[in-house]
GUKEGU-480288 format. One record per atom (N, C-alpha, C): residue in one letter; residue number from 1; atom name; x, y, z. Coordinates in nm, 3 decimals, padded with zeros to 5 digits, always signed. Layout:
% residues N
[node a, NUM, CA, [X, Y, Z]],
...
***
This chain:
% residues 167
[node m, 1, N, [-01.232, -08.219, +02.495]],
[node m, 1, CA, [-01.226, -08.190, +02.334]],
[node m, 1, C, [-01.209, -08.356, +02.310]],
[node r, 2, N, [-01.204, -08.386, +02.365]],
[node r, 2, CA, [-01.200, -08.557, +02.308]],
[node r, 2, C, [-01.355, -08.637, +02.321]],
[node d, 3, N, [-01.450, -08.577, +02.453]],
[node d, 3, CA, [-01.548, -08.592, +02.393]],
[node d, 3, C, [-01.617, -08.510, +02.283]],
[node v, 4, N, [-01.588, -08.459, +02.240]],
[node v, 4, CA, [-01.641, -08.396, +02.115]],
[node v, 4, C, [-01.600, -08.418, +02.024]],
[node i, 5, N, [-01.464, -08.483, +02.020]],
[node i, 5, CA, [-01.449, -08.558, +01.857]],
[node i, 5, C, [-01.486, -08.696, +01.856]],
[node l, 6, N, [-01.529, -08.794, +02.028]],
[node l, 6, CA, [-01.617, -08.877, +02.045]],
[node l, 6, C, [-01.737, -08.892, +01.942]],
[node y, 7, N, [-01.791, -08.788, +01.999]],
[node y, 7, CA, [-01.926, -08.718, +01.997]],
[node y, 7, C, [-02.024, -08.707, +01.796]],
[node g, 8, N, [-01.868, -08.636, +01.788]],
[node g, 8, CA, [-01.875, -08.588, +01.679]],
[node g, 8, C, [-01.829, -08.705, +01.576]],
[node a, 9, N, [-01.777, -08.779, +01.598]],
[node a, 9, CA, [-01.784, -08.913, +01.522]],
[node a, 9, C, [-01.915, -08.980, +01.538]],
[node l, 10, N, [-01.975, -09.027, +01.632]],
[node l, 10, CA, [-02.074, -09.086, +01.681]],
[node l, 10, C, [-02.211, -08.985, +01.591]],
[node l, 11, N, [-02.160, -08.930, +01.541]],
[node l, 11, CA, [-02.292, -08.819, +01.528]],
[node l, 11, C, [-02.278, -08.832, +01.348]],
[node l, 12, N, [-02.138, -08.883, +01.226]],
[node l, 12, CA, [-02.106, -08.922, +01.149]],
[node l, 12, C, [-02.138, -09.073, +01.115]],
[node t, 13, N, [-02.149, -09.132, +01.231]],
[node t, 13, CA, [-02.146, -09.266, +01.203]],
[node t, 13, C, [-02.315, -09.276, +01.203]],
[node v, 14, N, [-02.383, -09.226, +01.272]],
[node v, 14, CA, [-02.580, -09.219, +01.289]],
[node v, 14, C, [-02.591, -09.137, +01.127]],
[node s, 15, N, [-02.544, -09.054, +01.148]],
[node s, 15, CA, [-02.548, -08.967, +01.014]],
[node s, 15, C, [-02.547, -09.046, +00.833]],
[node c, 16, N, [-02.405, -09.101, +00.846]],
[node c, 16, CA, [-02.406, -09.171, +00.744]],
[node c, 16, C, [-02.508, -09.313, +00.702]],
[node a, 17, N, [-02.516, -09.391, +00.816]],
[node a, 17, CA, [-02.599, -09.484, +00.811]],
[node a, 17, C, [-02.777, -09.458, +00.755]],
[node r, 18, N, [-02.767, -09.345, +00.802]],
[node r, 18, CA, [-02.946, -09.308, +00.774]],
[node r, 18, C, [-02.919, -09.229, +00.561]],
[node s, 19, N, [-02.848, -09.217, +00.566]],
[node s, 19, CA, [-02.819, -09.123, +00.470]],
[node s, 19, C, [-02.775, -09.190, +00.367]],
[node p, 20, N, [-02.815, -09.171, +00.188]],
[node p, 20, CA, [-02.742, -09.225, +00.071]],
[node p, 20, C, [-02.644, -09.215, +00.103]],
[node a, 21, N, [-02.518, -09.321, +00.020]],
[node a, 21, CA, [-02.360, -09.282, +00.033]],
[node a, 21, C, [-02.339, -09.154, -00.035]],
[node s, 22, N, [-02.382, -09.141, -00.114]],
[node s, 22, CA, [-02.431, -08.978, -00.234]],
[node s, 22, C, [-02.385, -08.848, -00.110]],
[node d, 23, N, [-02.451, -08.842, +00.000]],
[node d, 23, CA, [-02.437, -08.756, +00.063]],
[node d, 23, C, [-02.393, -08.773, +00.218]],
[node n, 24, N, [-02.295, -08.648, +00.125]],
[node n, 24, CA, [-02.201, -08.631, +00.212]],
[node n, 24, C, [-02.193, -08.534, +00.338]],
[node s, 25, N, [-02.314, -08.441, +00.326]],
[node s, 25, CA, [-02.382, -08.287, +00.430]],
[node s, 25, C, [-02.330, -08.336, +00.567]],
[node a, 26, N, [-02.369, -08.377, +00.639]],
[node a, 26, CA, [-02.351, -08.431, +00.783]],
[node a, 26, C, [-02.192, -08.461, +00.773]],
[node a, 27, N, [-02.114, -08.493, +00.742]],
[node a, 27, CA, [-02.007, -08.583, +00.768]],
[node a, 27, C, [-01.929, -08.440, +00.710]],
[node a, 28, N, [-01.940, -08.373, +00.618]],
[node a, 28, CA, [-01.881, -08.238, +00.573]],
[node a, 28, C, [-01.863, -08.155, +00.669]],
[node t, 29, N, [-01.999, -08.123, +00.737]],
[node t, 29, CA, [-02.031, -08.036, +00.869]],
[node t, 29, C, [-01.919, -08.060, +00.958]],
[node i, 30, N, [-01.937, -08.230, +00.982]],
[node i, 30, CA, [-01.835, -08.236, +01.135]],
[node i, 30, C, [-01.693, -08.281, +01.126]],
[node a, 31, N, [-01.643, -08.304, +00.982]],
[node a, 31, CA, [-01.546, -08.223, +00.977]],
[node a, 31, C, [-01.500, -08.145, +00.985]],
[node n, 32, N, [-01.563, -07.978, +00.921]],
[node n, 32, CA, [-01.539, -07.865, +00.955]],
[node n, 32, C, [-01.568, -07.837, +01.089]],
[node a, 33, N, [-01.620, -07.868, +01.133]],
[node a, 33, CA, [-01.660, -07.811, +01.302]],
[node a, 33, C, [-01.542, -07.858, +01.374]],
[node l, 34, N, [-01.465, -08.008, +01.333]],
[node l, 34, CA, [-01.314, -08.062, +01.407]],
[node l, 34, C, [-01.144, -07.972, +01.388]],
[node t, 35, N, [-01.193, -07.938, +01.215]],
[node t, 35, CA, [-01.067, -07.889, +01.206]],
[node t, 35, C, [-01.044, -07.756, +01.237]],
[node p, 36, N, [-00.889, -07.765, +01.327]],
[node p, 36, CA, [-00.858, -07.630, +01.359]],
[node p, 36, C, [-00.846, -07.510, +01.233]],
[node q, 37, N, [-00.911, -07.387, +01.261]],
[node q, 37, CA, [-00.918, -07.269, +01.198]],
[node q, 37, C, [-00.787, -07.182, +01.183]],
[node r, 38, N, [-00.779, -07.165, +01.098]],
[node r, 38, CA, [-00.662, -07.048, +01.058]],
[node r, 38, C, [-00.692, -06.900, +01.053]],
[node h, 39, N, [-00.604, -06.863, +01.081]],
[node h, 39, CA, [-00.654, -06.691, +01.114]],
[node h, 39, C, [-00.546, -06.599, +01.010]],
[node t, 40, N, [-00.609, -06.506, +00.933]],
[node t, 40, CA, [-00.497, -06.388, +00.897]],
[node t, 40, C, [-00.410, -06.335, +01.024]],
[node s, 41, N, [-00.327, -06.295, +00.963]],
[node s, 41, CA, [-00.161, -06.235, +01.020]],
[node s, 41, C, [-00.262, -06.151, +01.106]],
[node k, 42, N, [-00.336, -06.039, +01.075]],
[node k, 42, CA, [-00.392, -05.953, +01.161]],
[node k, 42, C, [-00.469, -06.000, +01.232]],
[node e, 43, N, [-00.549, -06.100, +01.220]],
[node e, 43, CA, [-00.637, -06.198, +01.336]],
[node e, 43, C, [-00.495, -06.248, +01.451]],
[node y, 44, N, [-00.417, -06.312, +01.392]],
[node y, 44, CA, [-00.353, -06.374, +01.460]],
[node y, 44, C, [-00.236, -06.261, +01.581]],
[node a, 45, N, [-00.236, -06.152, +01.541]],
[node a, 45, CA, [-00.136, -05.994, +01.577]],
[node a, 45, C, [-00.247, -05.953, +01.695]],
[node a, 46, N, [-00.378, -05.985, +01.672]],
[node a, 46, CA, [-00.488, -05.901, +01.790]],
[node a, 46, C, [-00.494, -06.025, +01.869]],
[node m, 47, N, [-00.441, -06.101, +01.863]],
[node m, 47, CA, [-00.472, -06.233, +01.987]],
[node m, 47, C, [-00.333, -06.174, +02.085]],
[node s, 48, N, [-00.256, -06.096, +02.033]],
[node s, 48, CA, [-00.149, -06.062, +02.136]],
[node s, 48, C, [-00.243, -05.934, +02.287]],
[node r, 49, N, [-00.348, -05.870, +02.205]],
[node r, 49, CA, [-00.387, -05.792, +02.269]],
[node r, 49, C, [-00.510, -05.845, +02.376]],
[node a, 50, N, [-00.544, -05.956, +02.271]],
[node a, 50, CA, [-00.684, -06.012, +02.376]],
[node a, 50, C, [-00.611, -06.057, +02.489]],
[node v, 51, N, [-00.466, -06.160, +02.494]],
[node v, 51, CA, [-00.381, -06.206, +02.557]],
[node v, 51, C, [-00.350, -06.097, +02.689]],
[node w, 52, N, [-00.306, -05.973, +02.627]],
[node w, 52, CA, [-00.291, -05.888, +02.809]],
[node w, 52, C, [-00.422, -05.823, +02.816]],
[node s, 53, N, [-00.565, -05.776, +02.752]],
[node s, 53, CA, [-00.644, -05.793, +02.781]],
[node s, 53, C, [-00.716, -05.895, +02.904]],
[node g, 54, N, [-00.738, -06.021, +02.847]],
[node g, 54, CA, [-00.784, -06.130, +02.908]],
[node g, 54, C, [-00.724, -06.134, +03.065]],
[node f, 55, N, [-00.585, -06.123, +03.103]],
[node f, 55, CA, [-00.506, -06.152, +03.151]],
[node f, 55, C, [-00.525, -06.020, +03.247]],
[node e, 56, N, [-00.542, -05.892, +03.246]],
[node e, 56, CA, [-00.523, -05.800, +03.309]],
[node e, 56, C, [-00.733, -05.837, +03.380]],
[node c, 57, N, [-00.775, -05.835, +03.309]],
[node c, 57, CA, [-00.924, -05.879, +03.350]],
[node c, 57, C, [-00.951, -05.975, +03.450]],
[node a, 58, N, [-00.878, -06.071, +03.390]],
[node a, 58, CA, [-00.862, -06.158, +03.530]],
[node a, 58, C, [-00.836, -06.200, +03.629]],
[node a, 59, N, [-00.707, -06.054, +03.679]],
[node a, 59, CA, [-00.665, -06.024, +03.769]],
[node a, 59, C, [-00.767, -05.953, +03.854]],
[node l, 60, N, [-00.828, -05.851, +03.832]],
[node l, 60, CA, [-00.893, -05.763, +03.803]],
[node l, 60, C, [-01.083, -05.806, +03.885]],
[node a, 61, N, [-01.085, -05.954, +03.843]],
[node a, 61, CA, [-01.211, -06.043, +03.883]],
[node a, 61, C, [-01.188, -06.139, +03.997]],
[node s, 62, N, [-01.036, -06.166, +03.983]],
[node s, 62, CA, [-01.019, -06.201, +04.071]],
[node s, 62, C, [-00.990, -06.094, +04.238]],
[node k, 63, N, [-00.996, -06.020, +04.200]],
[node k, 63, CA, [-00.990, -05.880, +04.307]],
[node k, 63, C, [-01.123, -05.880, +04.341]],
[node i, 64, N, [-01.205, -05.916, +04.271]],
[node i, 64, CA, [-01.365, -05.826, +04.304]],
[node i, 64, C, [-01.428, -05.950, +04.350]],
[node n, 65, N, [-01.357, -06.052, +04.360]],
[node n, 65, CA, [-01.413, -06.202, +04.430]],
[node n, 65, C, [-01.553, -06.240, +04.300]],
[node k, 66, N, [-01.463, -06.226, +04.169]],
[node k, 66, CA, [-01.563, -06.314, +04.098]],
[node k, 66, C, [-01.495, -06.393, +03.994]],
[node p, 67, N, [-01.472, -06.518, +04.081]],
[node p, 67, CA, [-01.372, -06.630, +04.031]],
[node p, 67, C, [-01.446, -06.700, +03.909]],
[node d, 68, N, [-01.585, -06.709, +03.850]],
[node d, 68, CA, [-01.590, -06.758, +03.721]],
[node d, 68, C, [-01.584, -06.691, +03.621]],
[node d, 69, N, [-01.625, -06.516, +03.643]],
[node d, 69, CA, [-01.484, -06.426, +03.541]],
[node d, 69, C, [-01.370, -06.474, +03.565]],
[node a, 70, N, [-01.279, -06.480, +03.666]],
[node a, 70, CA, [-01.138, -06.487, +03.658]],
[node a, 70, C, [-01.118, -06.567, +03.596]],
[node q, 71, N, [-01.149, -06.713, +03.641]],
[node q, 71, CA, [-01.128, -06.793, +03.516]],
[node q, 71, C, [-01.149, -06.826, +03.430]],
[node r, 72, N, [-01.273, -06.776, +03.374]],
[node r, 72, CA, [-01.270, -06.746, +03.205]],
[node r, 72, C, [-01.260, -06.707, +03.127]],
[node l, 73, N, [-01.157, -06.553, +03.222]],
[node l, 73, CA, [-01.064, -06.463, +03.125]],
[node l, 73, C, [-00.921, -06.556, +03.164]],
[node f, 74, N, [-00.903, -06.618, +03.216]],
[node f, 74, CA, [-00.756, -06.648, +03.254]],
[node f, 74, C, [-00.746, -06.748, +03.149]],
[node t, 75, N, [-00.787, -06.849, +03.130]],
[node t, 75, CA, [-00.839, -06.922, +03.050]],
[node t, 75, C, [-00.853, -06.887, +02.889]],
[node f, 76, N, [-00.941, -06.755, +02.841]],
[node f, 76, CA, [-00.940, -06.686, +02.707]],
[node f, 76, C, [-00.797, -06.629, +02.696]],
[node a, 77, N, [-00.697, -06.592, +02.775]],
[node a, 77, CA, [-00.629, -06.547, +02.758]],
[node a, 77, C, [-00.507, -06.641, +02.749]],
[node y, 78, N, [-00.471, -06.701, +02.789]],
[node y, 78, CA, [-00.389, -06.812, +02.866]],
[node y, 78, C, [-00.395, -06.912, +02.649]],
[node e, 79, N, [-00.570, -06.911, +02.602]],
[node e, 79, CA, [-00.556, -07.026, +02.510]],
[node e, 79, C, [-00.519, -06.906, +02.372]],
[node q, 80, N, [-00.593, -06.755, +02.420]],
[node q, 80, CA, [-00.550, -06.741, +02.298]],
[node q, 80, C, [-00.352, -06.670, +02.268]],
[node g, 81, N, [-00.307, -06.685, +02.403]],
[node g, 81, CA, [-00.146, -06.682, +02.374]],
[node g, 81, C, [-00.106, -06.777, +02.329]],
[node k, 82, N, [-00.147, -06.941, +02.345]],
[node k, 82, CA, [-00.060, -07.007, +02.265]],
[node k, 82, C, [-00.063, -07.043, +02.186]],
[node t, 83, N, [-00.230, -07.004, +02.122]],
[node t, 83, CA, [-00.203, -06.986, +01.983]],
[node t, 83, C, [-00.157, -06.846, +01.862]],
[node f, 84, N, [-00.159, -06.791, +01.993]],
[node f, 84, CA, [-00.108, -06.662, +01.875]],
[node f, 84, C, [+00.065, -06.659, +01.901]],
[node i, 85, N, [+00.114, -06.757, +02.007]],
[node i, 85, CA, [+00.269, -06.794, +02.034]],
[node i, 85, C, [+00.322, -06.827, +01.928]],
[node a, 86, N, [+00.231, -06.949, +01.896]],
[node a, 86, CA, [+00.248, -07.099, +01.772]],
[node a, 86, C, [+00.260, -06.991, +01.645]],
[node a, 87, N, [+00.169, -06.925, +01.612]],
[node a, 87, CA, [+00.162, -06.868, +01.479]],
[node a, 87, C, [+00.268, -06.795, +01.471]],
[node l, 88, N, [+00.336, -06.646, +01.540]],
[node l, 88, CA, [+00.415, -06.621, +01.575]],
[node l, 88, C, [+00.538, -06.700, +01.546]],
[node q, 89, N, [+00.586, -06.827, +01.619]],
[node q, 89, CA, [+00.666, -06.895, +01.573]],
[node q, 89, C, [+00.688, -06.983, +01.464]],
[node a, 90, N, [+00.595, -06.983, +01.379]],
[node a, 90, CA, [+00.560, -07.048, +01.304]],
[node a, 90, C, [+00.560, -06.943, +01.191]],
[node g, 91, N, [+00.602, -06.799, +01.187]],
[node g, 91, CA, [+00.630, -06.711, +01.104]],
[node g, 91, C, [+00.479, -06.654, +01.042]],
[node d, 92, N, [+00.326, -06.699, +01.078]],
[node d, 92, CA, [+00.218, -06.689, +01.080]],
[node d, 92, C, [+00.209, -06.543, +01.076]],
[node v, 93, N, [+00.259, -06.476, +01.134]],
[node v, 93, CA, [+00.233, -06.349, +01.159]],
[node v, 93, C, [+00.391, -06.197, +01.130]],
[node k, 94, N, [+00.266, -06.130, +01.028]],
[node k, 94, CA, [+00.351, -06.030, +00.973]],
[node k, 94, C, [+00.367, -05.911, +01.070]],
[node d, 95, N, [+00.506, -05.847, +01.073]],
[node d, 95, CA, [+00.521, -05.774, +01.116]],
[node d, 95, C, [+00.457, -05.637, +01.116]],
[node d, 96, N, [+00.431, -05.611, +01.050]],
[node d, 96, CA, [+00.331, -05.489, +01.016]],
[node d, 96, C, [+00.202, -05.487, +01.117]],
[node d, 97, N, [+00.181, -05.618, +01.087]],
[node d, 97, CA, [+00.026, -05.643, +01.191]],
[node d, 97, C, [+00.108, -05.665, +01.324]],
[node l, 98, N, [+00.172, -05.696, +01.380]],
[node l, 98, CA, [+00.233, -05.657, +01.474]],
[node l, 98, C, [+00.215, -05.527, +01.563]],
[node r, 99, N, [+00.333, -05.429, +01.482]],
[node r, 99, CA, [+00.346, -05.317, +01.504]],
[node r, 99, C, [+00.207, -05.230, +01.538]],
[node g, 100, N, [+00.112, -05.265, +01.505]],
[node g, 100, CA, [-00.013, -05.197, +01.478]],
[node g, 100, C, [-00.089, -05.290, +01.585]],
[node e, 101, N, [-00.081, -05.343, +01.684]],
[node e, 101, CA, [-00.167, -05.453, +01.720]],
[node e, 101, C, [-00.103, -05.501, +01.879]],
[node m, 102, N, [+00.017, -05.532, +01.892]],
[node m, 102, CA, [+00.120, -05.601, +01.965]],
[node m, 102, C, [+00.134, -05.506, +02.085]],
[node p, 103, N, [+00.065, -05.511, +02.236]],
[node p, 103, CA, [+00.134, -05.444, +02.319]],
[node p, 103, C, [+00.286, -05.416, +02.370]],
[node m, 104, N, [+00.365, -05.325, +02.325]],
[node m, 104, CA, [+00.490, -05.351, +02.354]],
[node m, 104, C, [+00.542, -05.409, +02.481]],
[node i, 105, N, [+00.514, -05.419, +02.584]],
[node i, 105, CA, [+00.508, -05.493, +02.686]],
[node i, 105, C, [+00.515, -05.664, +02.662]],
[node v, 106, N, [+00.406, -05.723, +02.614]],
[node v, 106, CA, [+00.410, -05.836, +02.505]],
[node v, 106, C, [+00.502, -05.876, +02.443]],
[node g, 107, N, [+00.523, -05.794, +02.357]],
[node g, 107, CA, [+00.670, -05.815, +02.261]],
[node g, 107, C, [+00.812, -05.792, +02.323]],
[node w, 108, N, [+00.781, -05.718, +02.430]],
[node w, 108, CA, [+00.950, -05.753, +02.516]],
[node w, 108, C, [+00.941, -05.881, +02.529]],
[node l, 109, N, [+00.808, -05.941, +02.640]],
[node l, 109, CA, [+00.813, -06.030, +02.720]],
[node l, 109, C, [+00.890, -06.158, +02.598]],
[node i, 110, N, [+00.752, -06.177, +02.535]],
[node i, 110, CA, [+00.806, -06.301, +02.370]],
[node i, 110, C, [+00.973, -06.310, +02.389]],
[node r, 111, N, [+01.003, -06.156, +02.323]],
[node r, 111, CA, [+01.131, -06.155, +02.304]],
[node r, 111, C, [+01.223, -06.232, +02.395]],
[node d, 112, N, [+01.191, -06.222, +02.489]],
[node d, 112, CA, [+01.305, -06.217, +02.609]],
[node d, 112, C, [+01.285, -06.406, +02.648]],
[node g, 113, N, [+01.165, -06.429, +02.578]],
[node g, 113, CA, [+01.162, -06.602, +02.593]],
[node g, 113, C, [+01.146, -06.691, +02.685]],
[node g, 114, N, [+01.184, -06.810, +02.706]],
[node g, 114, CA, [+01.209, -06.852, +02.793]],
[node g, 114, C, [+01.220, -07.039, +02.767]],
[node p, 115, N, [+01.212, -07.100, +02.873]],
[node p, 115, CA, [+01.190, -07.301, +02.796]],
[node p, 115, C, [+01.116, -07.315, +02.762]],
[node s, 116, N, [+00.960, -07.245, +02.784]],
[node s, 116, CA, [+00.842, -07.308, +02.730]],
[node s, 116, C, [+00.727, -07.188, +02.694]],
[node v, 117, N, [+00.657, -07.209, +02.584]],
[node v, 117, CA, [+00.553, -07.112, +02.599]],
[node v, 117, C, [+00.443, -07.126, +02.712]],
[node d, 118, N, [+00.472, -07.209, +02.797]],
[node d, 118, CA, [+00.389, -07.176, +02.914]],
[node d, 118, C, [+00.425, -07.069, +03.018]],
[node f, 119, N, [+00.593, -07.083, +02.994]],
[node f, 119, CA, [+00.647, -06.992, +03.061]],
[node f, 119, C, [+00.629, -06.811, +03.016]],
[node v, 120, N, [+00.677, -06.807, +02.912]],
[node v, 120, CA, [+00.624, -06.701, +02.822]],
[node v, 120, C, [+00.497, -06.625, +02.879]],
[node l, 121, N, [+00.468, -06.736, +02.874]],
[node l, 121, CA, [+00.286, -06.694, +02.942]],
[node l, 121, C, [+00.243, -06.698, +03.079]],
[node g, 122, N, [+00.304, -06.720, +03.145]],
[node g, 122, CA, [+00.350, -06.692, +03.269]],
[node g, 122, C, [+00.391, -06.573, +03.291]],
[node k, 123, N, [+00.527, -06.498, +03.232]],
[node k, 123, CA, [+00.521, -06.387, +03.261]],
[node k, 123, C, [+00.459, -06.299, +03.201]],
[node i, 124, N, [+00.382, -06.335, +03.076]],
[node i, 124, CA, [+00.241, -06.230, +03.089]],
[node i, 124, C, [+00.188, -06.148, +03.197]],
[node w, 125, N, [+00.122, -06.295, +03.230]],
[node w, 125, CA, [+00.048, -06.311, +03.333]],
[node w, 125, C, [+00.077, -06.241, +03.447]],
[node s, 126, N, [+00.219, -06.219, +03.467]],
[node s, 126, CA, [+00.246, -06.122, +03.579]],
[node s, 126, C, [+00.230, -06.016, +03.604]],
[node e, 127, N, [+00.324, -05.956, +03.465]],
[node e, 127, CA, [+00.275, -05.831, +03.403]],
[node e, 127, C, [+00.194, -05.738, +03.421]],
[node a, 128, N, [+00.070, -05.861, +03.363]],
[node a, 128, CA, [-00.036, -05.806, +03.334]],
[node a, 128, C, [-00.129, -05.743, +03.454]],
[node q, 129, N, [-00.110, -05.885, +03.532]],
[node q, 129, CA, [-00.144, -05.895, +03.684]],
[node q, 129, C, [-00.107, -05.741, +03.778]],
[node d, 130, N, [+00.065, -05.700, +03.763]],
[node d, 130, CA, [+00.100, -05.622, +03.813]],
[node d, 130, C, [+00.017, -05.477, +03.777]],
[node e, 131, N, [+00.032, -05.488, +03.689]],
[node e, 131, CA, [-00.030, -05.377, +03.612]],
[node e, 131, C, [-00.155, -05.356, +03.597]],
[node a, 132, N, [-00.246, -05.420, +03.625]],
[node a, 132, CA, [-00.367, -05.418, +03.656]],
[node a, 132, C, [-00.390, -05.362, +03.818]],
[node l, 133, N, [-00.328, -05.433, +03.857]],
[node l, 133, CA, [-00.365, -05.428, +04.013]],
[node l, 133, C, [-00.286, -05.280, +04.040]],
[node k, 134, N, [-00.188, -05.205, +03.981]],
[node k, 134, CA, [-00.121, -05.135, +04.080]],
[node k, 134, C, [-00.224, -05.023, +04.088]],
[node d, 135, N, [-00.289, -04.905, +04.069]],
[node d, 135, CA, [-00.398, -04.821, +04.134]],
[node d, 135, C, [-00.492, -04.879, +04.217]],
[node v, 136, N, [-00.548, -05.032, +04.168]],
[node v, 136, CA, [-00.589, -05.083, +04.310]],
[node v, 136, C, [-00.538, -05.060, +04.437]],
[node y, 137, N, [-00.393, -05.118, +04.464]],
[node y, 137, CA, [-00.348, -05.133, +04.601]],
[node y, 137, C, [-00.336, -04.964, +04.633]],
[node k, 138, N, [-00.255, -04.888, +04.540]],
[node k, 138, CA, [-00.242, -04.783, +04.558]],
[node k, 138, C, [-00.261, -04.658, +04.518]],
[node t, 139, N, [-00.309, -04.561, +04.574]],
[node t, 139, CA, [-00.338, -04.408, +04.469]],
[node t, 139, C, [-00.187, -04.318, +04.520]],
[node g, 140, N, [-00.106, -04.289, +04.411]],
[node g, 140, CA, [-00.005, -04.244, +04.461]],
[node g, 140, C, [+00.070, -04.300, +04.577]],
[node e, 141, N, [+00.177, -04.219, +04.633]],
[node e, 141, CA, [+00.233, -04.297, +04.729]],
[node e, 141, C, [+00.152, -04.375, +04.881]],
[node e, 142, N, [+00.026, -04.338, +04.864]],
[node e, 142, CA, [-00.062, -04.422, +04.963]],
[node e, 142, C, [-00.106, -04.587, +04.944]],
[node y, 143, N, [-00.112, -04.658, +05.026]],
[node y, 143, CA, [-00.130, -04.757, +04.986]],
[node y, 143, C, [-00.326, -04.702, +05.028]],
[node n, 144, N, [-00.438, -04.779, +04.964]],
[node n, 144, CA, [-00.552, -04.811, +04.969]],
[node n, 144, C, [-00.617, -04.921, +05.063]],
[node d, 145, N, [-00.677, -04.834, +05.134]],
[node d, 145, CA, [-00.755, -05.009, +05.209]],
[node d, 145, C, [-00.800, -05.072, +05.170]],
[node e, 146, N, [-00.873, -05.202, +05.202]],
[node e, 146, CA, [-00.962, -05.285, +05.136]],
[node e, 146, C, [-01.090, -05.221, +05.065]],
[node k, 147, N, [-01.165, -05.157, +05.128]],
[node k, 147, CA, [-01.302, -05.100, +05.087]],
[node k, 147, C, [-01.222, -05.009, +04.930]],
[node v, 148, N, [-01.174, -04.903, +04.904]],
[node v, 148, CA, [-01.096, -04.829, +04.827]],
[node v, 148, C, [-01.075, -04.925, +04.690]],
[node q, 149, N, [-00.948, -05.052, +04.780]],
[node q, 149, CA, [-00.895, -05.106, +04.648]],
[node q, 149, C, [-01.056, -05.195, +04.622]],
[node m, 150, N, [-01.163, -05.201, +04.657]],
[node m, 150, CA, [-01.232, -05.301, +04.573]],
[node m, 150, C, [-01.373, -05.201, +04.517]],
[node l, 151, N, [-01.352, -05.088, +04.572]],
[node l, 151, CA, [-01.375, -04.995, +04.417]],
[node l, 151, C, [-01.367, -04.969, +04.360]],
[node v, 152, N, [-01.196, -04.948, +04.332]],
[node v, 152, CA, [-01.088, -04.932, +04.231]],
[node v, 152, C, [-01.113, -05.032, +04.150]],
[node a, 153, N, [-01.114, -05.162, +04.216]],
[node a, 153, CA, [-01.078, -05.293, +04.087]],
[node a, 153, C, [-01.207, -05.296, +04.017]],
[node r, 154, N, [-01.314, -05.253, +04.111]],
[node r, 154, CA, [-01.463, -05.288, +04.078]],
[node r, 154, C, [-01.513, -05.181, +03.909]],
[node n, 155, N, [-01.438, -05.074, +03.922]],
[node n, 155, CA, [-01.473, -04.929, +03.835]],
[node n, 155, C, [-01.380, -05.028, +03.695]],
[node s, 156, N, [-01.218, -05.038, +03.756]],
[node s, 156, CA, [-01.168, -05.021, +03.620]],
[node s, 156, C, [-01.225, -05.201, +03.547]],
[node f, 157, N, [-01.247, -05.276, +03.632]],
[node f, 157, CA, [-01.320, -05.378, +03.574]],
[node f, 157, C, [-01.397, -05.360, +03.460]],
[node s, 158, N, [-01.521, -05.266, +03.528]],
[node s, 158, CA, [-01.632, -05.213, +03.442]],
[node s, 158, C, [-01.590, -05.139, +03.340]],
[node k, 159, N, [-01.434, -05.060, +03.343]],
[node k, 159, CA, [-01.451, -04.944, +03.268]],
[node k, 159, C, [-01.329, -05.002, +03.138]],
[node s, 160, N, [-01.277, -05.113, +03.084]],
[node s, 160, CA, [-01.235, -05.210, +03.078]],
[node s, 160, C, [-01.298, -05.335, +02.999]],
[node n, 161, N, [-01.460, -05.307, +03.034]],
[node n, 161, CA, [-01.557, -05.412, +02.964]],
[node n, 161, C, [-01.493, -05.542, +02.994]],
[node c, 162, N, [-01.464, -05.570, +03.034]],
[node c, 162, CA, [-01.398, -05.700, +03.103]],
[node c, 162, C, [-01.516, -05.819, +03.133]],
[node a, 163, N, [-01.664, -05.784, +03.115]],
[node a, 163, CA, [-01.738, -05.876, +03.170]],
[node a, 163, C, [-01.787, -05.934, +02.990]],
[node l, 164, N, [-01.714, -05.848, +02.888]],
[node l, 164, CA, [-01.756, -05.892, +02.751]],
[node l, 164, C, [-01.618, -05.936, +02.689]],
[node v, 165, N, [-01.537, -05.885, +02.778]],
[node v, 165, CA, [-01.364, -06.006, +02.664]],
[node v, 165, C, [-01.349, -06.170, +02.709]],
[node g, 166, N, [-01.365, -06.215, +02.516]],
[node g, 166, CA, [-01.349, -06.339, +02.558]],
[node g, 166, C, [-01.476, -06.422, +02.549]],
[node k, 167, N, [-01.576, -06.320, +02.541]],
[node k, 167, CA, [-01.710, -06.419, +02.491]],
[node k, 167, C, [-01.759, -06.415, +02.324]],
***
C-alpha cells in the first residue's frame, strides 16, 4: 500500500508540474483512487457471506494442493472480514440487511467476540474450514482414503465456484 501511495504522489507531482494550475483532473483521479471506499449497509452485510465462502474455498484449495488459490481466497476472506467487522462495530450495517445476508454461524461467532478482530476471524476460519472439509474426510461414518478425499474436495471446489470467489 505504501508503494501505491508513493507512486500516486509521484504521479500527482509530475502531472501538476506538466499541467496548468487550474487543471486538477490528475490530482482528483489520484485522490479518488487513494480514498477508502464506503459501502452501503447491504454491501457490508454481503461481505459476511464472502468471508464464509472465501474461507471455505481457501480450505478446499489447500486440500487439493492449489496454494496460490488458497492464499488468494484466504486473503480475500480475511480482508472482507476486517472491513465487515469494522463496519459492524461502527454501526454501519442495518439489522435487516444482516438478516438477509449473514450466515448464522458468522453471526454467532462475531457475537461471541474475542480480544481482537483477528481472533474473531480466526474462529470463523476454523469453523469454515471444518465445515468445508467435513464431507471430504468422511462419508457417513466411514473415513475416506486420500484419493476419495481429493475427488470430493475438487468437486466441492468446482461446485462452489471457488475459482471465481474474490476475483
